[in-house]
C-alpha positions as a Python dict, from the first residue, in 0.01 Angstrom:
ca = {
    (1, 'M'): (0, 0, 0),
    (2, 'F'): (340, -138, -71),
    (3, 'D'): (298, -366, 218),
    (4, 'S'): (-18, -501, 77),
    (5, 'I'): (155, -561, -257),
    (6, 'K'): (449, -754, -89),
    (7, 'L'): (195, -960, 96),
    (8, 'I'): (24, -1058, -218),
    (9, 'I'): (352, -1142, -390),
    (10, 'N'): (454, -1353, -112),
    (11, 'K'): (142, -1540, -105),
    (12, 'Q'): (165, -1615, -478),
    (13, 'K'): (526, -1731, -430),
    (14, 'Q'): (405, -1966, -142),
    (15, 'Y'): (131, -2101, -383),
    (16, 'L'): (384, -2164, -672),
    (17, 'D'): (608, -2347, -421),
    (18, 'Y'): (329, -2552, -323),
    (19, 'K'): (228, -2638, -668),
    (20, 'K'): (580, -2743, -748),
    (21, 'K'): (624, -2948, -443),
    (22, 'H'): (271, -3118, -514),
    (23, 'A'): (375, -3187, -871),
    (24, 'R'): (698, -3361, -759),
    (25, 'N'): (518, -3573, -524),
    (26, 'I'): (276, -3681, -812),
    (27, 'A'): (573, -3750, -1032),
    (28, 'K'): (726, -3955, -752),
    (29, 'K'): (418, -4178, -718),
    (30, 'L'): (403, -4225, -1090),
    (31, 'K'): (768, -4298, -1115),
    (32, 'T'): (790, -4058, -1412),
    (33, 'T'): (1002, -3763, -1472),
    (34, 'R'): (851, -3426, -1574),
    (35, 'R'): (1017, -3281, -1893),
    (36, 'K'): (963, -2978, -2083),
    (37, 'G'): (759, -3050, -2410),
    (38, 'I'): (961, -3011, -2739),
    (39, 'T'): (894, -2721, -2970),
    (40, 'G'): (852, -2688, -3349),
    (41, 'L'): (603, -2799, -3595),
    (42, 'S'): (597, -3093, -3827),
    (43, 'M'): (606, -2960, -4175),
    (44, 'R'): (619, -3315, -4353),
    (45, 'H'): (326, -3355, -4578),
    (46, 'V'): (271, -3617, -4863),
    (47, 'N'): (165, -3501, -5198),
    (48, 'R'): (-168, -3675, -5298),
    (49, 'D'): (-167, -3794, -5676),
    (50, 'G'): (-546, -3875, -5644),
    (51, 'A'): (-607, -3497, -5594),
    (52, 'K'): (-430, -3370, -5907),
    (53, 'N'): (-618, -3158, -6155),
    (54, 'W'): (-387, -3222, -6448),
    (55, 'G'): (-280, -3506, -6654),
    (56, 'T'): (-524, -3807, -6689),
    (57, 'L'): (-717, -3655, -6394),
    (58, 'E'): (-786, -3331, -6548),
    (59, 'N'): (-1143, -3411, -6663),
    (60, 'W'): (-1228, -3591, -6335),
    (61, 'T'): (-1487, -3374, -6154),
    (62, 'S'): (-1664, -3487, -5846),
    (63, 'T'): (-1916, -3210, -5750),
    (64, 'P'): (-2128, -3279, -5435),
    (65, 'V'): (-2497, -3251, -5518),
    (66, 'T'): (-2806, -3171, -5305),
    (67, 'S'): (-3001, -3443, -5154),
    (68, 'Y'): (-3289, -3377, -5405),
    (69, 'T'): (-3039, -3413, -5699),
    (70, 'A'): (-2906, -3733, -5567),
    (71, 'E'): (-3274, -3852, -5518),
    (72, 'D'): (-3364, -3779, -5882),
    (73, 'Q'): (-3026, -3958, -5986),
    (74, 'R'): (-3119, -4265, -5777),
    (75, 'E'): (-3480, -4278, -5939),
    (76, 'T'): (-3294, -4278, -6278),
    (77, 'I'): (-3072, -4558, -6170),
    (78, 'C'): (-3355, -4766, -6039),
    (79, 'D'): (-3531, -4749, -6358),
    (80, 'R'): (-3233, -4844, -6554),
    (81, 'A'): (-3167, -5132, -6291),
    (82, 'W'): (-3498, -5277, -6372),
    (83, 'D'): (-3434, -5245, -6755),
    (84, 'L'): (-3114, -5437, -6704),
    (85, 'Y'): (-3269, -5711, -6487),
    (86, 'V'): (-3538, -5770, -6747),
    (87, 'N'): (-3335, -5747, -7050),
    (88, 'D'): (-2981, -5822, -6968),
    (89, 'A'): (-2875, -6199, -6881),
    (90, 'A'): (-2593, -6107, -6663),
    (91, 'S'): (-2801, -5858, -6445),
    (92, 'H'): (-3084, -6105, -6424),
    (93, 'G'): (-2856, -6361, -6320),
    (94, 'L'): (-2673, -6154, -6064),
    (95, 'L'): (-2986, -6043, -5880),
    (96, 'E'): (-3119, -6397, -5880),
    (97, 'T'): (-2799, -6518, -5725),
    (98, 'Y'): (-2845, -6267, -5447),
    (99, 'N'): (-3180, -6415, -5377),
    (100, 'V'): (-3066, -6771, -5360),
    (101, 'E'): (-2764, -6723, -5172),
    (102, 'I'): (-2874, -6473, -4918),
    (103, 'A'): (-3229, -6603, -4844),
    (104, 'G'): (-3257, -6899, -5041),
    (105, 'T'): (-3555, -7105, -4941),
    (106, 'G'): (-3617, -6900, -4631),
    (107, 'L'): (-3473, -6848, -4292),
    (108, 'M'): (-3606, -7045, -4003),
    (109, 'P'): (-3611, -6883, -3663),
    (110, 'V'): (-3545, -7076, -3339),
    (111, 'A'): (-3639, -6905, -3023),
    (112, 'M'): (-3338, -6831, -2800),
    (113, 'P'): (-3501, -6663, -2492),
    (114, 'M'): (-3299, -6523, -2205),
    (115, 'T'): (-3452, -6768, -1970),
    (116, 'D'): (-3270, -6686, -1656),
    (117, 'Q'): (-3289, -6305, -1722),
    (118, 'L'): (-3682, -6357, -1757),
    (119, 'G'): (-3699, -6568, -1438),
    (120, 'F'): (-3824, -6887, -1617),
    (121, 'D'): (-3690, -7246, -1600),
    (122, 'D'): (-3594, -7494, -1856),
    (123, 'D'): (-3915, -7663, -1901),
    (124, 'W'): (-4065, -7311, -1977),
    (125, 'E'): (-3804, -7268, -2242),
    (126, 'D'): (-3867, -7596, -2424),
    (127, 'E'): (-4243, -7520, -2420),
    (128, 'Y'): (-4191, -7164, -2552),
    (129, 'Q'): (-3939, -7275, -2839),
    (130, 'Q'): (-4193, -7524, -2974),
    (131, 'A'): (-4484, -7285, -2938),
    (132, 'T'): (-4309, -7016, -3122),
    (133, 'K'): (-4201, -7241, -3386),
    (134, 'D'): (-4540, -7407, -3444),
    (135, 'W'): (-4726, -7052, -3441),
    (136, 'W'): (-4456, -6914, -3685),
    (137, 'E'): (-4540, -7184, -3938),
    (138, 'I'): (-4912, -7140, -3894),
    (139, 'W'): (-4880, -6768, -3958),
    (140, 'G'): (-4591, -6759, -4208),
    (141, 'K'): (-4617, -7075, -4414),
    (142, 'S'): (-5012, -7125, -4449),
    (143, 'P'): (-5117, -7198, -4812),
    (144, 'L'): (-5377, -6909, -4740),
    (145, 'K'): (-5086, -6667, -4714),
    (146, 'F'): (-5225, -6450, -4454),
    (147, 'C'): (-4900, -6312, -4365),
    (148, 'D'): (-4908, -6110, -4686),
    (149, 'A'): (-5165, -5839, -4710),
    (150, 'S'): (-5181, -5887, -5101),
    (151, 'R'): (-5217, -6268, -5044),
    (152, 'R'): (-4950, -6375, -5281),
    (153, 'M'): (-4632, -6459, -5080),
    (154, 'D'): (-4565, -6667, -4776),
    (155, 'I'): (-4294, -6548, -4504),
    (156, 'D'): (-4019, -6718, -4710),
    (157, 'E'): (-4121, -6564, -5039),
    (158, 'M'): (-4131, -6210, -4870),
    (159, 'M'): (-3776, -6273, -4734),
    (160, 'L'): (-3663, -6329, -5110),
    (161, 'W'): (-3857, -6023, -5232),
    (162, 'A'): (-3698, -5818, -4946),
    (163, 'V'): (-3343, -5925, -5071),
    (164, 'F'): (-3453, -5861, -5438),
    (165, 'S'): (-3589, -5519, -5396),
    (166, 'W'): (-3302, -5422, -5147),
    (167, 'K'): (-3034, -5532, -5399),
    (168, 'L'): (-3217, -5392, -5703),
    (169, 'E'): (-3357, -5056, -5592),
    (170, 'G'): (-3162, -5006, -5274),
    (171, 'I'): (-3448, -5053, -5021),
    (172, 'A'): (-3743, -5299, -4936),
    (173, 'L'): (-4028, -5155, -4787),
    (174, 'F'): (-4334, -5315, -4606),
    (175, 'Q'): (-4618, -5163, -4438),
    (176, 'V'): (-4756, -5328, -4136),
    (177, 'V'): (-5138, -5392, -4168),
    (178, 'W'): (-5353, -5534, -3885),
    (179, 'Q'): (-5632, -5734, -4062),
    (180, 'K'): (-5985, -5809, -3927),
    (181, 'E'): (-6022, -6123, -3741),
    (182, 'S'): (-6190, -6405, -3899),
    (183, 'A'): (-6255, -6779, -3821),
    (184, 'L'): (-5963, -6889, -4068),
    (185, 'R'): (-5724, -6618, -3972),
    (186, 'P'): (-5557, -6690, -3637),
    (187, 'F'): (-5351, -6361, -3653),
    (188, 'S'): (-5431, -6011, -3737),
    (189, 'L'): (-5074, -5923, -3844),
    (190, 'S'): (-5000, -5893, -4210),
    (191, 'L'): (-4724, -5709, -4423),
    (192, 'L'): (-4794, -5522, -4747),
    (193, 'P'): (-4507, -5497, -4996),
    (194, 'I'): (-4467, -5151, -5120),
    (195, 'A'): (-4271, -5075, -5453),
    (196, 'A'): (-3966, -4885, -5373),
    (197, 'H'): (-3991, -4612, -5635),
    (198, 'R'): (-4314, -4490, -5444),
    (199, 'L'): (-4101, -4358, -5157),
    (200, 'K'): (-3986, -4021, -5267),
    (201, 'T'): (-3983, -3659, -5130),
    (202, 'P'): (-4294, -3457, -5268),
    (203, 'Q'): (-4207, -3164, -5495),
    (204, 'D'): (-4359, -2904, -5261),
    (205, 'K'): (-4152, -3048, -4958),
    (206, 'K'): (-3806, -3034, -5120),
    (207, 'S'): (-3753, -2689, -4955),
    (208, 'E'): (-3761, -2855, -4610),
    (209, 'D'): (-3452, -2953, -4459),
    (210, 'N'): (-3578, -3257, -4263),
    (211, 'I'): (-3707, -3479, -4560),
    (212, 'F'): (-3431, -3715, -4723),
    (213, 'D'): (-3533, -3987, -4987),
    (214, 'G'): (-3905, -3949, -4878),
    (215, 'V'): (-3824, -4002, -4514),
    (216, 'E'): (-3899, -3720, -4269),
    (217, 'V'): (-3677, -3723, -3972),
    (218, 'D'): (-3633, -3559, -3638),
    (219, 'S'): (-3343, -3362, -3515),
    (220, 'N'): (-3135, -3683, -3442),
    (221, 'G'): (-3206, -3816, -3788),
    (222, 'A'): (-3464, -4085, -3666),
    (223, 'P'): (-3754, -4145, -3908),
    (224, 'L'): (-4080, -3976, -3808),
    (225, 'Y'): (-4284, -4020, -4140),
    (226, 'Y'): (-4263, -4206, -4478),
    (227, 'W'): (-4394, -4023, -4784),
    (228, 'I'): (-4551, -4284, -4999),
    (229, 'K'): (-4702, -4184, -5337),
    (230, 'K'): (-5050, -4277, -5369),
    (231, 'D'): (-5057, -4361, -5752),
    (232, 'D'): (-4815, -4661, -5805),
    (233, 'S'): (-4739, -4543, -6151),
    (234, 'D'): (-4498, -4261, -6236),
    (235, 'Y'): (-4630, -4252, -6594),
    (236, 'T'): (-4995, -4146, -6542),
    (237, 'G'): (-4909, -3778, -6510),
    (238, 'T'): (-5001, -3763, -6149),
    (239, 'P'): (-4800, -3464, -6003),
    (240, 'D'): (-4565, -3540, -5723),
    (241, 'V'): (-4733, -3296, -5479),
    (242, 'S'): (-4784, -3378, -5118),
    (243, 'D'): (-5160, -3423, -5174),
    (244, 'N'): (-5090, -3711, -5385),
    (245, 'F'): (-4895, -3876, -5101),
    (246, 'Y'): (-4955, -4096, -4796),
    (247, 'K'): (-4793, -3947, -4494),
    (248, 'I'): (-4732, -4266, -4282),
    (249, 'P'): (-4606, -4239, -3931),
    (250, 'A'): (-4288, -4444, -3867),
    (251, 'Y'): (-4389, -4576, -3544),
    (252, 'N'): (-4708, -4645, -3386),
    (253, 'R'): (-4719, -4540, -3030),
    (254, 'K'): (-4961, -4707, -2767),
    (255, 'V'): (-4988, -4751, -2390),
    (256, 'I'): (-5041, -5107, -2271),
    (257, 'E'): (-5056, -5172, -1890),
    (258, 'G'): (-4893, -4837, -1815),
    (259, 'V'): (-4600, -4899, -2061),
    (260, 'T'): (-4559, -4658, -2359),
    (261, 'V'): (-4479, -4886, -2662),
    (262, 'E'): (-4355, -4809, -3008),
    (263, 'T'): (-4398, -5063, -3289),
    (264, 'P'): (-4308, -4984, -3662),
    (265, 'N'): (-4561, -4889, -3908),
    (266, 'I'): (-4316, -4931, -4203),
    (267, 'I'): (-4036, -5183, -4206),
    (268, 'A'): (-3743, -5077, -4430),
    (269, 'C'): (-3457, -5299, -4521),
    (270, 'Y'): (-3147, -5143, -4653),
    (271, 'T'): (-2770, -5094, -4599),
    (272, 'V'): (-2649, -4786, -4422),
    (273, 'R'): (-2331, -4660, -4603),
    (274, 'N'): (-2390, -4285, -4653),
    (275, 'I'): (-2566, -4152, -4332),
    (276, 'S'): (-2692, -3853, -4522),
    (277, 'E'): (-2915, -4097, -4724),
    (278, 'Y'): (-3208, -4318, -4613),
    (279, 'R'): (-3167, -4588, -4872),
    (280, 'S'): (-2857, -4764, -5013),
    (281, 'E'): (-2752, -4782, -5367),
    (282, 'S'): (-2862, -5038, -5607),
    (283, 'S'): (-2621, -5310, -5640),
    (284, 'L'): (-2586, -5239, -6015),
    (285, 'T'): (-2504, -4877, -5962),
    (286, 'S'): (-2119, -4898, -5997),
    (287, 'I'): (-2125, -5149, -6259),
    (288, 'M'): (-2422, -5006, -6455),
    (289, 'K'): (-2234, -4872, -6728),
    (290, 'T'): (-2006, -5181, -6756),
    (291, 'L'): (-2324, -5404, -6776),
    (292, 'R'): (-2472, -5176, -7044),
    (293, 'D'): (-2153, -5163, -7255),
    (294, 'R'): (-2119, -5542, -7231),
    (295, 'H'): (-2472, -5589, -7352),
    (296, 'D'): (-2417, -5344, -7643),
    (297, 'Y'): (-2083, -5502, -7739),
    (298, 'K'): (-2237, -5871, -7713),
    (299, 'D'): (-2539, -5744, -7928),
    (300, 'S'): (-2331, -5571, -8190),
    (301, 'A'): (-2094, -5876, -8228),
    (302, 'L'): (-2390, -6110, -8256),
    (303, 'V'): (-2565, -5904, -8515),
    (304, 'G'): (-2235, -5850, -8707),
    (305, 'S'): (-2178, -6226, -8712),
    (306, 'V'): (-2520, -6304, -8847),
    (307, 'V'): (-2482, -6042, -9112),
    (308, 'A'): (-2142, -6166, -9215),
    (309, 'N'): (-2241, -6538, -9241),
    (310, 'M'): (-2527, -6441, -9484),
    (311, 'F'): (-2432, -6529, -9833),
    (312, 'T'): (-2581, -6429, -10184),
    (313, 'I'): (-2629, -6620, -10493),
    (314, 'F'): (-2513, -6405, -10785),
    (315, 'L'): (-2591, -6487, -11143),
    (316, 'K'): (-2391, -6334, -11427),
    (317, 'N'): (-2668, -6379, -11702),
    (318, 'G'): (-2949, -6282, -11472),
    (319, 'L'): (-3297, -6441, -11479),
    (320, 'L'): (-3577, -6401, -11750),
    (321, 'T'): (-3923, -6345, -11630),
    (322, 'K'): (-4241, -6254, -11820),
    (323, 'D'): (-4399, -5910, -11809),
    (324, 'P'): (-4739, -5960, -11651),
    (325, 'E'): (-4892, -5723, -11878),
    (326, 'T'): (-4736, -5771, -12227),
    (327, 'G'): (-4608, -6116, -12178),
    (328, 'E'): (-4264, -6032, -12304),
    (329, 'A'): (-3957, -6191, -12149),
    (330, 'I'): (-3765, -5919, -11916),
    (331, 'R'): (-3455, -5945, -11712),
    (332, 'D'): (-3542, -5912, -11334),
    (333, 'P'): (-3241, -5808, -11151),
    (334, 'V'): (-3371, -5925, -10807),
    (335, 'Q'): (-3556, -6249, -10725),
    (336, 'E'): (-3693, -6308, -10373),
    (337, 'V'): (-3713, -6672, -10266),
    (338, 'D'): (-3787, -6824, -9931),
    (339, 'G'): (-3491, -6765, -9693),
    (340, 'G'): (-3304, -6526, -9913),
    (341, 'T'): (-3237, -6314, -10218),
    (342, 'I'): (-3110, -6377, -10560),
    (343, 'L'): (-2920, -6101, -10736),
    (344, 'S'): (-2871, -6098, -11122),
    (345, 'G'): (-2568, -5919, -11262),
    (346, 'A'): (-2473, -5804, -11602),
    (347, 'P'): (-2192, -5955, -11805),
    (348, 'G'): (-1851, -5878, -11658),
    (349, 'E'): (-1988, -5807, -11303),
    (350, 'E'): (-1827, -6021, -11026),
    (351, 'P'): (-1963, -6079, -10682),
    (352, 'Q'): (-1769, -5934, -10376),
    (353, 'V'): (-1817, -6104, -10055),
    (354, 'I'): (-1755, -5872, -9754),
    (355, 'K'): (-1521, -6037, -9504),
    (356, 'T'): (-1547, -5971, -9131),
    (357, 'D'): (-1362, -6116, -8837),
    (358, 'R'): (-1647, -6049, -8585),
    (359, 'P'): (-1669, -6093, -8300),
    (360, 'G'): (-1291, -6052, -8308),
    (361, 'P'): (-1009, -6235, -8154),
    (362, 'H'): (-1017, -6019, -7829),
    (363, 'Y'): (-1384, -6052, -7774),
    (364, 'V'): (-1348, -6346, -7520),
    (365, 'D'): (-1068, -6152, -7328),
    (366, 'M'): (-1288, -5833, -7316),
    (367, 'D'): (-1584, -6025, -7197),
    (368, 'H'): (-1370, -6208, -6925),
    (369, 'S'): (-1251, -5874, -6802),
    (370, 'T'): (-1597, -5717, -6779),
    (371, 'I'): (-1732, -6019, -6591),
    (372, 'E'): (-1430, -5984, -6352),
    (373, 'E'): (-1525, -5618, -6283),
    (374, 'I'): (-1884, -5711, -6204),
    (375, 'G'): (-1728, -6003, -5972),
    (376, 'M'): (-1511, -5740, -5787),
    (377, 'S'): (-1798, -5490, -5743),
    (378, 'T'): (-2037, -5751, -5601),
    (379, 'G'): (-1783, -5947, -5397),
    (380, 'R'): (-1861, -6271, -5602),
    (381, 'G'): (-1587, -6387, -5821),
    (382, 'Y'): (-1579, -6464, -6189),
    (383, 'E'): (-1685, -6833, -6155),
    (384, 'K'): (-1953, -6746, -5930),
    (385, 'I'): (-2098, -6490, -6187),
    (386, 'I'): (-2091, -6715, -6488),
    (387, 'K'): (-2173, -7037, -6275),
    (388, 'K'): (-1892, -7226, -6434),
    (389, 'W'): (-1598, -7355, -6230),
    (390, 'E'): (-1290, -7401, -6448),
    (391, 'A'): (-1009, -7315, -6196),
    (392, 'S'): (-858, -7561, -5965),
    (393, 'Y'): (-1041, -7732, -5691),
    (394, 'S'): (-863, -7509, -5410),
    (395, 'A'): (-922, -7182, -5622),
    (396, 'S'): (-1289, -7274, -5669),
    (397, 'R'): (-1349, -7347, -5311),
    (398, 'M'): (-1173, -7027, -5193),
    (399, 'S'): (-1393, -6826, -5433),
    (400, 'N'): (-1702, -6985, -5285),
    (401, 'L'): (-1584, -6926, -4926),
    (402, 'Q'): (-1509, -6578, -4996),
    (403, 'S'): (-1860, -6512, -5150),
    (404, 'Y'): (-2015, -6685, -4852),
    (405, 'K'): (-1860, -6414, -4631),
    (406, 'F'): (-2055, -6156, -4837),
    (407, 'D'): (-2355, -6374, -4812),
    (408, 'E'): (-2335, -6386, -4440),
    (409, 'A'): (-2285, -6007, -4398),
    (410, 'D'): (-2588, -5955, -4624),
    (411, 'R'): (-2798, -6211, -4426),
    (412, 'K'): (-2703, -6030, -4098),
    (413, 'I'): (-2869, -5707, -4241),
    (414, 'L'): (-3183, -5901, -4355),
    (415, 'I'): (-3210, -6042, -4029),
    (416, 'S'): (-3158, -5718, -3845),
    (417, 'K'): (-3377, -5487, -4062),
    (418, 'F'): (-3648, -5727, -4163),
    (419, 'C'): (-3665, -6072, -3993),
    (420, 'N'): (-3612, -5966, -3628),
    (421, 'V'): (-3866, -5680, -3661),
    (422, 'V'): (-4141, -5908, -3822),
    (423, 'R'): (-4080, -6161, -3548),
    (424, 'S'): (-4115, -5915, -3267),
    (425, 'L'): (-4459, -5804, -3401),
    (426, 'F'): (-4555, -6166, -3434),
    (427, 'L'): (-4470, -6258, -3079),
    (428, 'E'): (-4625, -5948, -2951),
    (429, 'E'): (-4968, -6065, -3096),
    (430, 'C'): (-4884, -6427, -2980),
    (431, 'A'): (-4847, -6273, -2637),
    (432, 'L'): (-5178, -6075, -2649),
    (433, 'R'): (-5359, -6391, -2765),
    (434, 'D'): (-5203, -6607, -2499),
    (435, 'Y'): (-5046, -6828, -2761),
    (436, 'I'): (-4718, -6805, -2559),
    (437, 'K'): (-4674, -6802, -2195),
    (438, 'V'): (-4544, -6466, -2051),
    (439, 'K'): (-4560, -6321, -1705),
    (440, 'S'): (-4770, -6027, -1817),
    (441, 'M'): (-4783, -5783, -2124),
    (442, 'R'): (-4599, -5522, -1915),
    (443, 'H'): (-4311, -5775, -1852),
    (444, 'F'): (-4314, -5867, -2217),
    (445, 'Y'): (-4268, -5518, -2338),
    (446, 'E'): (-4006, -5424, -2072),
    (447, 'N'): (-3811, -5729, -2171),
    (448, 'M'): (-3895, -5757, -2554),
    (449, 'Y'): (-3552, -5831, -2674),
    (450, 'A'): (-3514, -6123, -2395),
    (451, 'Y'): (-3846, -6268, -2515),
    (452, 'T'): (-3786, -6231, -2882),
    (453, 'R'): (-3423, -6317, -2922),
    (454, 'A'): (-3375, -6576, -3179),
    (455, 'K'): (-3110, -6782, -3394),
    (456, 'W'): (-3208, -6763, -3781),
    (457, 'L'): (-3111, -7074, -3953),
    (458, 'A'): (-3008, -7035, -4316),
    (459, 'P'): (-3049, -7285, -4595),
    (460, 'P'): (-2768, -7539, -4595),
    (461, 'Q'): (-2465, -7495, -4820),
    (462, 'N'): (-2425, -7789, -5044),
    (463, 'D'): (-2062, -7920, -5007),
    (464, 'V'): (-1843, -7988, -5304),
    (465, 'D'): (-1712, -8291, -5122),
    (466, 'P'): (-1985, -8436, -4893),
    (467, 'L'): (-1772, -8717, -4745),
    (468, 'K'): (-1482, -8492, -4648),
    (469, 'A'): (-1724, -8247, -4491),
    (470, 'E'): (-1891, -8524, -4297),
    (471, 'K'): (-1536, -8635, -4156),
    (472, 'A'): (-1446, -8284, -4062),
    (473, 'D'): (-1780, -8243, -3870),
    (474, 'Q'): (-1735, -8560, -3702),
    (475, 'Q'): (-1392, -8486, -3587),
    (476, 'A'): (-1504, -8146, -3470),
    (477, 'Y'): (-1773, -8308, -3272),
    (478, 'I'): (-1532, -8559, -3112),
    (479, 'N'): (-1297, -8286, -3045),
    (480, 'K'): (-1557, -8070, -2877),
    (481, 'S'): (-1471, -7781, -3108),
    (482, 'K'): (-1845, -7802, -3237),
    (483, 'N'): (-2153, -7919, -3066),
    (484, 'L'): (-2488, -8069, -3210),
    (485, 'D'): (-2637, -7726, -3228),
    (486, 'D'): (-2355, -7588, -3444),
    (487, 'L'): (-2351, -7894, -3683),
    (488, 'C'): (-2731, -7882, -3716),
    (489, 'A'): (-2748, -7519, -3787),
    (490, 'E'): (-2492, -7546, -4079),
    (491, 'R'): (-2762, -7767, -4227),
    (492, 'G'): (-3053, -7551, -4150),
    (493, 'L'): (-3184, -7772, -3885),
    (494, 'W'): (-3270, -7739, -3516),
    (495, 'W'): (-3090, -7979, -3307),
    (496, 'K'): (-3397, -8049, -3075),
    (497, 'D'): (-3597, -8145, -3387),
    (498, 'V'): (-3316, -8378, -3499),
    (499, 'L'): (-3298, -8552, -3166),
    (500, 'K'): (-3673, -8585, -3148),
    (501, 'Q'): (-3695, -8732, -3480),
    (502, 'R'): (-3417, -8977, -3408),
    (503, 'A'): (-3598, -9085, -3065),
    (504, 'K'): (-3903, -9131, -3276),
    (505, 'E'): (-3719, -9363, -3524),
    (506, 'L'): (-3561, -9569, -3249),
    (507, 'A'): (-3896, -9609, -3065),
    (508, 'Y'): (-4058, -9722, -3399),
    (509, 'M'): (-3780, -9974, -3460),
    (510, 'S'): (-3827, -10102, -3122),
    (511, 'S'): (-4189, -10141, -3173),
    (512, 'L'): (-4125, -10337, -3492),
    (513, 'E'): (-3880, -10568, -3326),
    (514, 'N'): (-4131, -10649, -3057),
    (515, 'Q'): (-4430, -10709, -3309),
    (516, 'Y'): (-4221, -10915, -3566),
    (517, 'G'): (-3959, -11068, -3339),
    (518, 'V'): (-3673, -10957, -3524),
    (519, 'S'): (-3356, -10724, -3451),
    (520, 'I'): (-3307, -10419, -3661),
    (521, 'K'): (-2948, -10317, -3651),
    (522, 'T'): (-2835, -9977, -3690),
    (523, 'D'): (-2461, -9888, -3782),
    (524, 'N'): (-2320, -9628, -3564),
    (525, 'N'): (-1974, -9694, -3683),
    (526, 'V'): (-1752, -9399, -3718),
    (527, 'I'): (-1609, -9333, -4052),
    (528, 'D'): (-1243, -9441, -4070),
    (529, 'D'): (-997, -9238, -4265),
    (530, 'S'): (-760, -9506, -4304),
    (531, 'Q'): (-1006, -9670, -4552),
    (532, 'D'): (-939, -9378, -4816),
    (533, 'Q'): (-730, -9481, -5089),
    (534, 'D'): (-427, -9269, -5171),
    (535, 'I'): (-521, -9053, -5455),
    (536, 'P'): (-268, -8791, -5583),
    (537, 'D'): (-373, -8422, -5508),
    (538, 'S'): (-383, -8345, -5887),
    (539, 'D'): (-626, -8619, -5950),
    (540, 'K'): (-842, -8520, -5649),
    (541, 'E'): (-852, -8174, -5804),
    (542, 'N'): (-940, -8285, -6148),
    (543, 'E'): (-1196, -8532, -5996),
    (544, 'S'): (-1345, -8244, -5809),
    (545, 'N'): (-1335, -8004, -6100),
    (546, 'G'): (-1550, -8259, -6281),
    (547, 'E'): (-1795, -8248, -6009),
    (548, 'N'): (-1819, -7880, -6010),
    (549, 'N'): (-1854, -7845, -6383),
    (550, 'E'): (-2131, -8101, -6364),
}
C-alpha cells in the first residue's frame, strides 16, 4: 500500500517538474520573466458629489418607473409638444428649422450598386443608375402623388413629415400599402403616414412583458407586431383595449424563387438612445419647462406693458348728464367713449398713475439665457435659434458648421431608418416589373444591399461667401483632394447629370456656330487670387456680418 502511495507521489512530482520546465521554455520563447503577482486590494475610491442626498441635492429624487408609466408620461409630453408647436413661436421655429436643415427640399438618391460584386460591367451600371433615377421620380414626384396612400404628399414632402413627426413626437410611422394596379399607376407601392400617438400598448396587454411603447418584440427585442389604435382620436371615449387596435406584423414573409424574404409592413423612423424603449424622446422634452416658462414670462411682460401704458382722463368737477326719466341734471362718475374711459372725481381727489418698469431691465438677459439653453439642448446655437447673426463672421461661421454636424447625424438616421428602407421596397417592385435589369429575382434578394446601395444627395448649403467657396473648391479639385463627384454632391447634384448637361450645351453651341457662322466663346479661365484687393480682416468680418444680417 505504501509502495503505491510512493509511486503516486513520484508521478505527481515528475508531472510538476515537467510543468515547471515547460513554463520556463515558454518564458524563454516569449522573452519574458515569470514573476509572482502582487498582493493587496486597492482601497482608493472617489466620493461622488452628484450622488449626495443632502444640501442642494436633498430634493433630487430620480426614481425609475415602469415602461407603462414612461409610456403614459411620453404621451403627455407629446400632447404638450403639439401645444407648444402650435402656440409658441420659439417651438414652432425650432421644429421648422429641423425640417429645413435635415430634409430641406428632399434628398435625391443616386444608385451606387456593387457592380463587380454583382458580376456586371460599367455599361450596365450606367443604364441601371439612369433607370433607377428616372423611375424614382416617376413614382415619388408625380403630381398624382401615388407614393402617398393618402394622396397628399410626394416623396420629398414625406421626408419632411418624417423629420417633423420624429422630432416632435419621437417617432415617424408609415404603413407599407400595396395598391391595386391601374392604367395611371405604374407602381403598387405606397406609404400611409400614421399619427404617432396611435402607437401605444393596449390597457389589457400591459401585464405582458414583451410589449413596449406599443411594439411587441421577440426574445431578442426585435419587433414582431405594432399595436395601432383604430380610432385616430383619443378624445372620443374609445377604450384602449386590444379589440380597438390593429395588430400589424412588423414584417411580411414570402417565398420567391425558393428564397424566404422579409419586407417591412411598418417603417419606423426614430433615434435609439434608451434600448429599453422603442421610440425616442421629443426634441422638446428636456427644454419643455423652459419653453413654457419663457412663453408665460413673455406673455406676462407683454400684458403688463399694455396695461401700464394705458392712461385715464380724470376730471375733478365731473360730467353732468341728464336723467333719462326725470330730465334732471345728474353727475355721472363714469363715461365710456370709444377707445377708453373717463372717470370723474369729487373735489379734492387727485389721480394717481400706477408706474411700472415692465418688462424690466433684466428681461433681455433672461430671454437670452433661455434661448441659449434651447440652443445647447438642440445642438443649435443662439444665433441659429433666433435667425439673427450678430457675432463676428468667424463665430457665426463656426456656429453654422457645428449645427451642420448635428444635421448630418440626423440626416444619417433619416436615410437609414426611412430613405433606404423605402428605396429597397421601390427597387424590389422595379425588379419584379422588369423596369431595371437584374440577373434574377433570387439573385436580387440574395444581393439586395449590393443592388440597392445608394448615395443620398442633400440640398445644397448656401455659402456665406460664395466666391471664397468657389476658390476653395477649385483649389481642392486641382490638388485632387476632391473629385467632381464630391463637389457636385455638396451642391445636391449628380456629377454625371452635370457632365451630360455640359455636353448638351457644348453640342448646342457648336450647332449654332455652324448655323449662323459665328464663334461662341466660353470663358474657362481659373479665378486668380491675385485679383483680390487687400481688405483688412475687420472690414471683411463687418462686411460678412452685414450680408448675414440681410
